C-alpha positions, 0 to 999 in steps of 0.5 A: 180472356185475352188471346194474341192474334196469330200472325199470318204469312203476309204479316197482317194480323187476324182475329180468332174466329169463335164458333158460338154454338160449339162454345155454348156446347162446351159450357153445357157439358164441361162448365155448367152442371145443368141448364138451370144455371141460366137464371143464376147467371142472370140474377148474378149480373143483376145483383152486380149491376145493382152493386155498381149502381150503389157505388154511383149513388151511395145515399140512395135509400136501401130499397130503392133498387131491386130486381124483378123476374117475369115468367109466363111460359112463353118468355122469361124476363130478368129486369134490374135497377142497376147501373146499365150499359151504354151503346159503347158498353154493349159493343164492348162487353156483350159482343166480346166473349170473356170480357166483363163490364166489371173490368170497366174503367171506374169499376175495376177497383170494385171488382171484389164486391161483384160475384161475376168476374169472367164475362162469360155468364150471359152465354149461359142463356143460350143453354135455354134460348136461341136469342137473348134480347137485352134492353139497357140504359146507362145510369152514368150519363143522365141523358143516355139513350136506351140501347138494344142488343139482340144476340143469336145462337149462330153467333151473330148479333145487332145493336141499335140505339132507342129513344130514352122513352123505350126505357125511362129509367136506368137498368137492364132488362134481359128477355129470353124466348126458350126453346121447346126442348128446354121448357122444363127450366122456364115454366113459371113454377120452375123460374120461381123455385129456381129464384128461390133456390139461388137468390134466397139470401140475396141482399137486394129485393127480388120480386117474381111475377108469374102468369099474366102481366101486371100480376102482383109480385112475390118477394123471393127473399123476404127473410134475411139469413137467420144469423143477421136477425136479432132475437129476444133470447140466446135460446130463441136464437139457437132454436131459430138457427136449428129450425133453419138447418133442418129446413135446409138440410132435412134433419134436426141437427144435434146442435148448431155451431155459429160460424163468424169470420169477420175477416173474410165477411163469412157467417153461417152455421154448422149443423151437427149430424144426428146420426154417425157417417162412415169415416171419410165420407165428406158431405157437401156444404151449402155455400153462398157468395155475397148471398148468391148460392154457389154450391150445395155440395162444396166439400173444400171448406172443411177438413176431412175429418169434419165429417159430422157436420154440414154447413150453410155459409154466406161469405164476401171474400171467397172467390168462385171458379168460372162456372161459379159452382165451386171455390177457387182453391187459393190462400184465402180458402186455405185460411178460411178452412183452418179458421172454420176447423178452429171453430169446430174444435172450440165447440168440442171443447166447450161441450167438454168443459160445460155440457157433458150431456151434450158431449155424451151424445155427441160422442155416442154418435161421432166417436169416429170423427173425434178419434180421427181428430184426436190422433192429430190434435194434441188438445183434443186428445187431452180433452176427450180421450178419457170420454172416448168409448172403446171396446174392452174386455169389460164391455164398451167403456171409457179408457179413463174408467178402464184404466182405474181397474187395470194398471197395465192396459193390453191392446190388440192389433186387430178385431180378430185377435181381440175376439180370440182372447176377450172371454179368456183374458177377462177371466184371467183378470187381464185388461184388454182393449180392442185395438183393431178399429180405426185409430184405436190402437194408436189412441190407446197407446197415448193413454199415459199421456193423460194418465201417467200411472197407466202403462200400455202394451201390445197383447201377444201370445206369450202374454196370454199363455203365460196367464194359462195354468199348466196341467199336473204331470200325471194328466199331461202323460195320460194325454200325451198320445192324444196330443200327438195324434192331434199335432199330427192331424193339425200339422197341415195348418202349421198348428201345435196343440197344448193342454192347459187349464183356464176359465171360463170352463165352458170354452173347450179350446183357444186358438192363438194365431195372429194375422202376422204369423199367418202371412209369414207361414203363407210366404214360407210356403210360397218360398218353398214351392218356388225353390230354385227360381229368382222369386224363390231366391227373393223369398228365401232371403226374407225367410224366417222361422215362421211362427206356429199357431197353437190350439190350447185345449182347456182341461177344465172342460168336460168335453176336452177331458173326454176327448183326450181319453180316446184311444182310438186313433182315427176318432182322436184325429177327427175330434181334434179337427172339430175342436180346431174348427170350433175355435177357428169359427169363434176367432171370427177371422175368415176361414181358409178353404182348407179350414172350411173343408175340415170343419165340414168333414170333421162334423159329418164324420162325427155325425156318422159315427154317432148314427152308427152307434145308435143304430 
């Protein structure tokens, strides 16, 4: 980070003063998520140094250079066989905040091969220590001396050159003496665990030495990433990838999808979750950049609809942010997101074409995710709409199967409307789909794109009531007095009452009332209450004839036949209120306070009458 120095009144340039303690506090609270990142930053610097050394000595054996960690509870030391630093490098890069050695002459053209780019990683060590000791020797000059740099938390530092014998071979050693309050991050077991956490996929050997000096080391990254290995059979490869996914994420994947984008050097796997998750809940993905773990919660690498998988990937060309805990949003990341989404679409299409059993298990678990994708993806719609399950009057079934028996498919606009009419529509032979769930109504209306012979229409009250049979004129006249009393009792709810015959006979009444009708009645009521004011004028301009609810009594039901014969006005009104309350409960929609009060009152009135009669 380069800043233009301010100009003083006398015209002389002055350098900015940096409060290192304040800067470290800023890093710890706003850039880095936890003090544990100090070890990741040290590993990253070591890896970048090894990468630069490879550039100088491309013919060296693959295992010629490595990284060694040491922790004994008193110090933490990270040693590498990398390119090292000269005395000039130390003054230029370790003493200047924001200046990275990756910008040095002769290395700048290699910057894309390095993990770090910002020149602030070493400062993270001040999160756990008050002093950083660096001993380095440059590989660029054969007879270069060793250089020692000591940085302190108060912003001071010292540099001195040492004989080459102080460090016989090129490379760098960073030693930290932890503060007492950060011991939890620097204990040997913790350092070993952090090294495995961040560096398990690094391409250079990383060895951990704990306890006494000279103790044999343990290779942190003993096994290469599973997608880079060879296997005797495709089945063995699939099992190995699934086992790795279970180890990383803690669940046995429904299936694993291998990811490979050579253009950006990306490899990895997507693990299909074995259980459904709420729509829109985006899981974090495990992202490595050049082998180094960047984030376990990167949700930006996949589109929102892909919440049925969790990924672990390693990429060469993705760009980390300054904190190296997330990805920089640029054209490359956008292209990667699109390409990975296409890999998931291809997996779905392949399962639909060649593995119905896997597809069935996937759709049973993740049908909501697929529906969200099908709404926006015509190819997925064509492939999977016939397979997707919907709630219908024939039970949970696929649209393809449902359309075979119902040439006209009716769809409700809400769950409560479906529940109101399901039993009666089924008895009347109507094919109704519950369109109240997310995406369902839109997808059902697209059925003719897949099955041109099918037609789809929204279900409205008139469609349903047209399939209810009228009673004969004599029965209608005999029930007229009761129906009048019932209409009067339910007028407060803007509800009409009619007598019809329909199946099943066990249903005494049907309440036909849409959400839109209730909203319109509420608005009309509010307009009446606000007559005369500006708000009343506005609502009055919007007012239209509010559609009424309709309580349809079933003449085939024995209870209704008994009720319509009641000649006592008060009992007739109470029975009508009870029938309305029971029909409202069966609709499973939220009850208004007045309706809850009516249900309680009518029940108690009928109970009191029954008790008086028995006594």
